[in-house]
C-alpha positions as CSV (number, residue, x, y, z in Angstrom):
1,M,-9.7,33.4,-69.7
2,R,-13.3,32.9,-70.3
3,A,-12.6,29.2,-70.7
4,L,-10.8,29.1,-67.4
5,L,-13.5,30.9,-65.7
6,T,-15.8,28.6,-67.1
7,V,-13.8,25.6,-65.7
8,L,-13.7,27.3,-62.4
9,A,-17.4,27.6,-62.1
10,G,-18.1,24.0,-63.3
11,L,-15.7,22.8,-60.5
12,F,-17.5,25.3,-57.8
13,V,-20.9,23.9,-59.0
14,V,-19.6,20.3,-58.6
15,S,-18.1,20.8,-55.2
16,G,-21.4,22.4,-54.2
17,V,-23.3,19.6,-55.1
18,A,-20.7,17.1,-53.4
19,F,-20.9,18.9,-50.2
20,A,-24.7,19.6,-50.0
21,S,-26.4,18.4,-47.1
22,V,-28.2,14.9,-47.8
23,F,-29.5,14.5,-44.3
24,S,-30.4,16.2,-41.2
25,A,-30.5,14.8,-37.7
26,F,-31.9,15.9,-34.5
27,L,-31.5,14.5,-31.0
28,L,-35.1,14.6,-29.3
29,N,-33.8,13.9,-25.6
30,T,-30.2,14.9,-25.1
31,Q,-30.2,14.1,-21.3
32,Q,-30.8,10.6,-19.8
33,T,-30.5,8.9,-16.5
34,A,-30.0,5.2,-16.0
35,E,-28.9,3.0,-13.0
36,Q,-25.9,0.5,-13.4
37,G,-27.0,-2.7,-15.3
38,L,-30.1,-0.7,-17.2
39,T,-30.5,1.2,-20.4
40,A,-31.1,4.6,-21.7
41,T,-32.7,5.2,-24.9
42,Y,-32.2,8.4,-27.1
43,T,-34.4,9.3,-30.0
44,I,-32.8,10.6,-33.1
45,I,-35.2,12.3,-35.6
46,F,-33.5,11.5,-39.0
47,E,-34.7,13.3,-42.5
48,N,-33.4,12.4,-45.8
49,T,-33.0,15.6,-47.5
50,G,-31.2,14.1,-50.4
51,S,-32.3,12.7,-53.8
52,D,-31.1,9.3,-53.1
53,V,-32.2,6.5,-51.0
54,I,-30.1,6.1,-47.6
55,A,-29.5,2.7,-46.6
56,P,-27.8,2.4,-43.3
57,N,-25.1,0.4,-42.5
58,N,-23.5,-1.0,-39.4
59,N,-21.5,2.3,-39.0
60,F,-24.7,4.5,-39.5
61,I,-24.6,5.8,-35.7
62,S,-21.7,5.5,-33.5
63,V,-20.7,7.1,-30.3
64,S,-17.6,9.0,-29.0
65,G,-17.0,9.6,-25.2
66,I,-18.4,6.3,-24.0
67,P,-17.4,2.9,-24.8
68,V,-18.8,1.6,-28.2
69,D,-20.0,-1.4,-26.9
70,W,-22.6,0.3,-24.9
71,L,-24.4,1.4,-28.0
72,A,-27.4,-0.6,-29.7
73,W,-29.5,1.1,-32.4
74,S,-32.4,0.3,-34.8
75,S,-33.2,1.7,-37.9
76,K,-35.2,1.3,-41.0
77,I,-33.4,-0.7,-44.1
78,K,-34.0,2.4,-46.3
79,I,-34.8,6.0,-46.0
80,L,-36.2,7.4,-49.0
81,P,-35.6,10.9,-50.3
82,G,-37.8,13.5,-48.2
83,E,-38.7,10.7,-45.6
84,S,-38.3,11.5,-42.1
85,T,-38.2,8.7,-39.3
86,E,-37.5,8.2,-35.8
87,I,-34.1,6.1,-35.1
88,K,-33.8,4.7,-31.3
89,A,-30.3,4.6,-30.0
90,V,-30.1,2.5,-26.9
91,I,-27.2,2.8,-24.4
92,N,-26.8,-0.5,-22.2
93,V,-25.0,0.7,-19.2
94,P,-22.9,-2.3,-17.6
95,S,-23.7,-3.3,-14.0
96,D,-20.0,-2.3,-13.1
97,A,-20.1,1.0,-14.9
98,R,-18.5,3.7,-12.8
99,P,-21.5,6.1,-11.5
100,D,-21.0,9.5,-13.0
101,V,-22.2,12.1,-15.7
102,Y,-21.0,11.1,-19.0
103,H,-20.8,13.8,-21.9
104,F,-20.6,12.1,-25.3
105,K,-21.6,12.4,-29.0
106,F,-23.7,10.4,-31.3
107,I,-22.0,10.5,-34.7
108,V,-24.5,9.8,-37.7
109,S,-22.7,9.1,-41.0
110,T,-23.3,8.1,-44.5
111,D,-21.2,8.1,-47.5
112,M,-21.8,11.8,-48.2
113,Q,-22.2,13.5,-44.8
114,D,-21.3,13.1,-41.0
115,Q,-23.2,14.9,-38.3
116,E,-22.4,14.9,-34.5
117,L,-25.1,15.3,-31.7
118,G,-24.3,16.0,-28.1
119,A,-25.6,14.1,-25.4
120,E,-25.5,13.4,-21.7
121,L,-25.9,10.2,-19.5
122,T,-26.1,10.4,-15.7
123,V,-25.1,6.8,-14.5
124,T,-26.4,6.2,-11.0
125,P,-25.1,3.6,-8.5
126,A,-27.4,0.4,-8.1
127,S,-28.6,-0.7,-4.6
128,K,-25.5,-3.0,-4.4
129,T,-23.2,-0.1,-5.2
130,T,-25.1,2.3,-2.8
131,Q,-24.7,-0.1,0.0
132,S,-21.0,-0.8,-0.6
133,T,-20.4,3.1,-0.8
134,S,-22.2,3.4,2.5
135,D,-20.1,0.7,4.2
136,K,-16.9,2.5,2.6
137,L,-18.0,5.9,4.0
138,K,-18.4,4.4,7.5
139,S,-14.7,3.0,7.1
140,L,-13.3,6.1,6.1
141,E,-15.1,7.9,8.9
142,Q,-13.3,5.6,11.3
143,E,-10.1,6.1,9.7
144,Y,-10.5,9.8,9.9
145,N,-11.1,9.5,13.7
146,S,-8.1,7.3,14.1
147,I,-5.8,9.7,12.2
148,T,-7.3,12.8,14.1
149,G,-6.4,11.0,17.5
150,R,-2.9,10.3,16.4
151,V,-2.5,14.0,15.2
152,I,-3.5,15.2,18.7
153,R,-0.8,12.8,20.3
154,A,1.8,13.8,17.9
155,G,1.2,17.4,18.5
156,E,1.7,16.9,22.2
157,S,5.0,15.3,21.3
158,G,5.9,18.5,19.9
159,A,5.4,17.4,16.1
160,D,4.0,20.4,13.7
161,T,0.7,19.0,12.8
162,A,-0.8,22.2,11.4
163,L,-0.9,21.1,8.0
164,V,-2.2,17.7,8.7
165,S,-4.8,19.2,10.8
166,N,-5.8,21.4,7.6
167,I,-5.9,18.4,5.4
168,L,-8.1,16.5,8.0
169,G,-10.4,19.4,8.0
170,K,-11.1,19.0,4.3
171,A,-11.6,15.3,4.7
172,G,-14.1,16.0,7.7
173,T,-16.1,18.5,5.3
174,L,-16.3,15.8,2.7
175,I,-17.6,13.2,5.0
176,E,-20.5,15.5,6.2
177,K,-21.4,16.1,2.6
178,A,-21.4,12.5,1.7
179,K,-23.5,11.8,4.8
180,A,-25.8,14.5,4.0
181,A,-26.1,13.1,0.1
182,F,-27.2,9.9,1.6
183,T,-29.7,11.4,3.8
184,I,-31.7,13.1,0.9
185,D,-31.0,9.9,-1.2
186,H,-28.6,11.4,-3.8
187,W,-26.9,8.4,-4.4
188,L,-24.7,9.6,-7.4
189,E,-23.4,12.7,-5.3
190,A,-22.8,10.4,-2.4
191,Y,-20.7,7.9,-4.4
192,Q,-18.9,10.7,-6.1
193,I,-17.9,12.7,-2.7
194,T,-17.0,9.3,-1.1
195,E,-14.6,8.6,-3.9
196,Q,-12.7,11.9,-2.9
197,I,-12.3,11.2,0.7
198,E,-9.9,8.1,0.4
199,P,-7.1,10.3,-1.3
200,V,-7.5,13.0,1.1
201,L,-7.0,10.9,4.0
202,N,-3.8,9.3,2.3
203,V,-2.4,12.5,2.0
204,A,-3.2,13.3,5.7
205,E,-1.7,9.9,6.7
206,N,1.6,10.4,4.7
207,E,2.2,14.0,6.1
208,L,1.6,12.8,9.6
209,E,4.2,10.2,9.4
210,Q,6.7,12.6,8.0
211,K,6.0,15.1,10.7
212,V,6.4,12.4,13.5
213,L,9.6,11.2,11.8
214,E,10.9,15.0,11.9
215,A,10.0,15.4,15.4
216,D,11.6,12.1,16.4
217,Q,14.8,13.1,14.4
218,K,14.8,16.6,16.2
219,R,14.3,15.1,19.5
220,N,17.3,12.6,18.9
221,Q,19.4,15.3,17.5
222,T,18.7,17.4,20.6
223,A,19.6,14.5,23.1
224,L,22.9,13.8,21.1
225,S,23.7,17.6,21.4
226,V,23.1,17.7,24.9
227,G,25.0,14.5,25.7
228,V,28.0,15.9,23.7
229,A,28.0,19.2,25.4
230,V,28.0,17.5,28.9
231,S,30.9,15.3,27.8
232,L,32.9,18.2,26.7
233,I,32.2,20.0,30.0
234,V,33.4,17.0,31.8
235,V,36.4,16.7,30.0
236,L,37.2,20.5,29.9
237,A,36.8,20.4,33.9
238,G,39.1,17.6,34.2
239,L,41.8,19.3,31.9
240,V,41.4,22.5,33.9
241,Y,41.5,20.7,37.1
242,S,44.7,18.9,35.8
243,V,46.8,22.0,34.9
244,L,46.0,24.2,38.0
245,P,48.9,24.4,40.5
246,R,48.4,22.4,43.6
247,R,48.3,24.4,46.6
248,H,48.4,21.4,49.0
249,G,50.4,18.3,50.0
250,Y,52.3,16.5,52.6
251,H,55.1,18.4,54.0
252,G,57.0,17.2,57.2
253,G,54.5,14.5,57.6
254,Q,51.5,16.9,57.9
255,Y,48.9,17.7,55.1
256,K,48.7,21.2,54.3
257,T,45.4,22.4,52.8
258,G,46.4,26.0,51.7
259,G,43.4,27.4,49.5
260,E,41.8,24.0,49.1
261,T,38.9,24.0,47.0
262,P,35.7,21.8,47.6
263,L,36.5,19.7,44.6
264,R,40.0,19.1,45.6
265,K,38.9,18.3,49.1
266,L,36.7,15.8,47.6
267,H,39.5,14.3,45.7
268,R,41.7,14.3,48.6
269,K,39.2,12.4,50.8
270,I,38.7,9.7,47.9
271,K,42.3,9.3,47.7
272,E,42.7,9.0,51.6
273,R,39.9,6.6,51.8
274,I,41.6,4.2,49.1
275,G,44.8,4.5,51.0
276,K,46.7,6.5,48.5
277,K,48.9,9.6,49.2
278,Y,50.2,12.6,47.3
């Protein structure tokens, strides 16, 4: 039993050494802002707390949460035990990167240890993107006005446009927010809001088309029902007229009109006009 305890204690000591921290890393600036096509630089304070020299390789620092090809970094060839140094991690933002707030991680790795450092990168629109966003917002506002006019006309024609009007209200609110963001030069906010407008207008457009179609089908169905009803009335009237007993006719060369109704009178006159007799 004592031998077993000795072996277990030895394993514990070895495990403690194996998993002991060999370095510590600290991200000096966690939040950066960069325009499309420009760069953002993060400073990582790295300290070799182990007893061996650390020689970084190509995988010494990597990223998770943004494309890996955005990262470029510089480091010393060797970091001696007890030595502390700064490592610059540069994020190259492509000119076509989507303007947004990116939450990502730097992963600092050695053969013995990995450490993750949370970071944030705000990519703002370049002047070209800002102009295209402004043009897009104007186009979306025109589309909004066009759909609004069609909704009014559809409502006057009997379509149920309550839901469409509600959706358009949301689009109108977004348009006003985007215009306000442009006014105070909040380019990223203006871009993000403008990107939300088009899907809302698409929903309103589809809903309007559906309501107009339903209204047309309802009108057609009503017209058909009225036509069928009128036809049935005419047919029934003819049937009733045909089965009623005649109370008039020619007798002894004279026409007898006992109890003649206006409809029968009209019928008789038509027959007389075309030269027919009962």
